[in-house]
C-alpha positions as CSV (number, residue, x, y, z in Angstrom):
1,X,23.0,35.6,-41.7
2,X,25.9,37.8,-42.7
3,X,25.3,41.6,-43.6
4,X,28.2,43.9,-44.7
5,X,27.8,47.7,-44.9
6,X,29.8,50.0,-47.3
7,X,29.5,53.7,-47.5
8,X,26.5,56.2,-46.2
9,X,23.4,57.8,-47.5
10,X,20.4,56.3,-48.5
11,X,20.1,52.5,-47.8
12,X,20.6,50.3,-51.0
13,X,20.7,46.4,-50.0
14,X,21.3,43.8,-52.4
15,X,20.0,40.1,-51.8
16,X,21.9,37.2,-53.9
17,X,20.3,34.4,-55.9
18,X,20.3,30.9,-54.6
19,X,23.8,29.4,-54.6
20,X,25.3,32.7,-54.9
21,X,26.6,35.0,-52.6
22,X,27.6,39.2,-51.9
23,X,30.5,39.0,-54.1
24,X,28.2,39.0,-57.2
25,X,27.5,42.7,-56.6
26,X,31.1,43.9,-56.4
27,X,31.1,46.1,-59.2
28,X,27.7,47.9,-58.2
29,X,29.3,47.9,-54.6
30,X,32.4,49.8,-55.7
31,X,30.5,52.5,-57.8
32,X,27.2,53.0,-55.7
33,X,28.9,52.9,-52.0
34,X,30.4,56.4,-53.1
35,X,26.7,57.9,-52.9
36,X,24.7,55.4,-50.9
37,X,24.9,53.2,-48.0
38,X,25.3,49.7,-49.9
39,X,24.4,46.7,-47.6
40,X,25.3,43.5,-49.0
41,X,23.9,40.2,-47.6
42,X,25.2,36.3,-47.5
43,X,22.0,34.3,-46.7
44,X,22.3,30.9,-44.6
45,X,25.1,28.4,-46.1
46,X,26.0,30.7,-48.6
47,X,29.2,32.7,-49.2
48,X,31.1,33.7,-45.6
49,X,28.1,32.4,-43.9
50,X,28.1,29.2,-42.4
51,X,25.3,29.5,-40.2
52,X,22.6,26.8,-41.2
53,X,19.3,26.8,-38.7
54,X,17.5,23.6,-38.8
55,X,14.3,25.0,-41.0
56,X,15.3,27.4,-43.6
57,X,12.6,29.2,-45.2
58,X,12.4,32.6,-46.9
59,X,9.8,34.0,-44.6
60,X,12.2,33.3,-41.6
61,X,15.0,34.6,-43.9
62,X,13.2,37.6,-44.2
63,X,12.1,38.3,-40.5
64,X,15.8,38.0,-39.7
65,X,16.9,40.2,-42.6
66,X,14.6,42.7,-41.0
67,X,15.8,42.3,-37.7
68,X,19.6,43.0,-38.7
69,X,18.5,46.0,-40.9
70,X,16.6,47.3,-37.5
71,X,19.8,46.8,-35.4
72,X,21.7,49.0,-37.6
73,X,19.0,51.6,-38.1
74,X,18.2,50.9,-41.6
75,X,15.1,52.8,-43.0
76,X,13.8,53.7,-46.3
77,X,15.8,51.2,-47.9
78,X,15.7,50.1,-51.7
79,X,15.7,46.6,-51.9
80,X,17.7,44.9,-55.1
81,X,17.1,40.9,-55.2
82,X,18.3,38.3,-58.0
83,X,16.1,35.4,-58.0
84,X,15.6,34.0,-54.3
85,X,16.5,37.3,-53.0
86,X,13.6,39.1,-55.1
87,X,11.4,36.9,-53.3
88,X,13.4,37.6,-50.1
89,X,12.8,41.4,-51.0
90,X,9.1,41.3,-51.7
91,X,8.4,39.1,-48.3
92,X,10.2,41.7,-46.4
93,X,8.3,44.7,-48.1
94,X,4.9,42.8,-47.8
95,X,5.1,42.8,-44.0
96,X,7.5,45.8,-43.2
97,X,5.7,48.2,-45.6
98,X,7.4,51.4,-43.9
99,X,11.0,50.1,-44.2
100,X,11.1,49.5,-47.9
101,X,10.4,52.4,-50.5
102,X,11.4,50.8,-53.7
103,X,12.1,47.3,-54.9
104,X,14.3,46.3,-57.9
105,X,13.9,42.6,-59.0
106,X,16.2,40.4,-61.4
107,X,14.8,37.5,-62.9
108,X,12.6,36.8,-60.0
109,X,9.3,34.6,-61.1
110,X,6.9,34.7,-58.4
111,X,5.8,31.5,-59.1
112,X,8.6,29.5,-60.1
113,X,6.6,26.5,-61.5
114,X,5.3,29.0,-64.4
115,X,8.9,29.3,-65.7
116,X,9.9,26.1,-67.8
117,X,13.5,26.1,-66.7
118,X,12.7,26.2,-63.1
119,X,9.8,23.7,-63.6
120,X,11.9,21.1,-65.1
121,X,14.5,21.2,-61.6
122,X,13.8,17.7,-59.9
123,X,14.1,18.1,-56.1
124,X,14.7,14.6,-55.5
125,X,17.5,14.4,-58.4
126,X,19.0,17.4,-56.9
127,X,19.4,15.1,-53.2
128,X,20.6,12.5,-55.2
129,X,23.1,14.0,-57.7
130,X,23.6,17.4,-56.9
131,X,26.4,18.1,-59.1
132,X,25.2,17.0,-62.1
133,X,21.6,18.6,-61.8
134,X,23.5,21.7,-61.1
135,X,25.7,21.6,-63.6
136,X,22.8,21.0,-66.0
137,X,20.7,23.8,-64.6
138,X,23.2,26.5,-64.9
139,X,23.9,25.3,-68.6
140,X,20.4,26.6,-69.2
141,X,21.0,29.9,-67.5
142,X,24.5,30.9,-68.3
143,X,25.8,31.1,-71.7
144,X,29.7,32.0,-70.8
145,X,31.4,28.8,-69.8
146,X,33.7,30.5,-67.9
147,X,31.1,32.3,-66.0
148,X,29.2,29.3,-65.8
149,X,32.1,27.2,-64.5
150,X,32.5,30.0,-61.6
151,X,28.9,30.2,-60.9
152,X,28.7,26.2,-60.4
153,X,31.5,26.1,-58.6
154,X,30.0,28.8,-56.1
155,X,26.7,26.9,-55.9
156,X,28.4,23.7,-55.1
157,X,30.3,25.3,-52.2
158,X,27.0,26.2,-50.8
159,X,25.6,24.2,-47.7
160,X,23.7,21.3,-49.3
161,X,20.9,21.8,-46.8
162,X,20.6,25.5,-47.4
163,X,20.6,25.1,-51.3
164,X,18.3,22.2,-51.0
165,X,15.7,24.3,-48.3
166,X,15.8,27.4,-50.4
167,X,15.1,25.8,-53.7
168,X,12.2,23.7,-52.3
169,X,10.6,27.0,-50.9
170,X,11.0,28.8,-54.1
171,X,9.1,26.0,-55.9
172,X,6.5,25.5,-53.5
173,X,5.6,28.8,-52.9
174,X,3.7,31.6,-55.1
175,X,4.4,35.5,-54.4
176,X,2.3,37.0,-57.1
177,X,-0.3,38.1,-54.5
178,X,2.1,39.4,-52.4
179,X,4.0,41.4,-55.2
180,X,0.7,42.6,-56.6
181,X,-0.5,43.8,-53.0
182,X,2.6,46.1,-52.8
183,X,2.0,49.9,-53.2
184,X,6.2,50.9,-53.5
185,X,7.2,51.2,-56.9
186,X,8.7,48.0,-58.4
187,X,11.2,47.5,-61.3
188,X,11.7,44.5,-63.0
189,X,15.1,43.5,-65.0
190,X,15.0,40.5,-67.1
191,X,17.6,38.5,-68.7
192,X,17.1,36.8,-72.3
193,X,16.7,33.4,-69.9
194,X,13.5,35.1,-69.2
195,X,12.4,35.8,-72.6
196,X,13.6,36.5,-76.3
197,X,11.9,40.1,-76.5
198,X,9.6,42.4,-74.5
199,X,6.5,40.7,-76.2
200,X,7.6,37.4,-74.6
201,X,8.4,39.0,-71.3
202,X,5.0,40.7,-71.3
203,X,3.4,37.5,-72.3
204,X,5.2,35.6,-69.8
205,X,4.0,38.2,-66.8
206,X,0.2,37.9,-68.3
207,X,0.4,34.4,-67.4
208,X,1.8,34.4,-64.3
209,X,-0.7,37.5,-63.2
210,X,2.0,39.9,-62.5
211,X,0.1,43.1,-62.8
212,X,1.9,45.4,-60.2
213,X,4.8,46.7,-62.5
214,X,4.2,49.6,-65.1
215,X,5.4,49.3,-68.6
216,X,8.4,51.9,-68.1
217,X,9.9,50.2,-65.1
218,X,10.8,47.2,-67.2
219,X,14.1,46.2,-68.3
220,X,14.8,43.4,-70.7
221,X,18.6,42.5,-71.1
222,X,18.0,40.3,-74.3
223,X,21.7,39.5,-75.0
224,X,22.8,38.7,-71.4
225,X,22.2,35.3,-69.3
226,X,20.8,35.2,-65.7
227,X,23.6,36.9,-63.9
228,X,23.3,40.3,-66.0
229,X,25.0,42.1,-62.8
230,X,28.2,40.7,-64.3
231,X,27.5,40.0,-67.9
232,X,26.4,43.6,-68.4
233,X,28.1,45.6,-65.4
234,X,28.1,48.8,-66.7
235,X,24.7,48.5,-68.5
236,X,23.0,47.7,-65.5
237,X,25.1,49.7,-62.8
238,X,23.7,52.7,-65.0
239,X,20.5,51.8,-64.6
240,X,20.6,51.3,-61.2
241,X,22.0,54.5,-60.5
242,X,19.2,56.1,-62.6
243,X,16.8,54.6,-60.5
244,X,18.4,55.6,-57.3
245,X,19.0,58.8,-58.2
246,X,15.0,59.2,-59.1
247,X,14.2,57.8,-55.7
248,X,16.8,60.7,-54.0
249,X,14.5,62.9,-55.4
250,X,11.7,61.5,-52.9
251,X,11.4,63.0,-49.4
252,X,10.0,60.5,-46.8
C-alpha cells in the first residue's frame, strides 16, 4: 500500500473504490490541502502500488493502513471512503477507535449482496472474462461514457489478483454490525445509483439494517452516478468542507 501526504493540519484520509486510485481525489486534494493534512492511498495492486501480498483482505489492509498512519503520527483523523474504501474505513474505525474521529462514506453498502447491482456480479465470470464483466458492471454505475471509459481503463490496469480478492471480500462480508457499533459521527453520501430519491435511500438503509447514521448526515446526489467526487466535484467538495469545518470546532 502507498500513502501520499500533502498539506498540514487536521488529518483527512481519502480511501478509494476498488479498481480506482488516489487520482480520483485530486480536485478535493488541491483545495483541502490548504487547510488540512490530506493523506491519499493506493491500495494493493491499485494505482502506483505494485505490491500484491499473497493473502489480500479488507481486515489486513486496514491493519497495514493503521501501521502506516502511526508511522507519520496521525491521530484524530477524518476518514473518507468510497465503496471498498468505506469498508476499510469502517474496519479501521471499529478496531482503532482512538484514531478516528469522523467517517464519511460514499456509496458504501455494508452488506454488498443486499444491493442489486452488486448481487448480479458473478465472481466466476469475473475470473473468466474480466474485461466484459467490468465493462457491463461500470455501465450500470456510470452514465457519462467518457468518464466510464476512463474508470474502466483504470480498473483493467488494476492487478487482477488484487481486484478479485477485494471484490470477493466485499461480496462475502457484512459490515453492518461494525458500522452500527461505532460511536463516531458518520456521514453517508449516496449517488443516484443507490436510489432515485431520499425515500428510496431510506428504504434501502432500513432493509440493510443500518441504524447508526442520523438523517441530517445523509447526502443524496440523485443526479450523479457512482463517482460523484468526479461528476460533481464542486458540490461534493463544498459538502466536505462544511463537514470538516464543523469537525475543526471539536477539541480532542
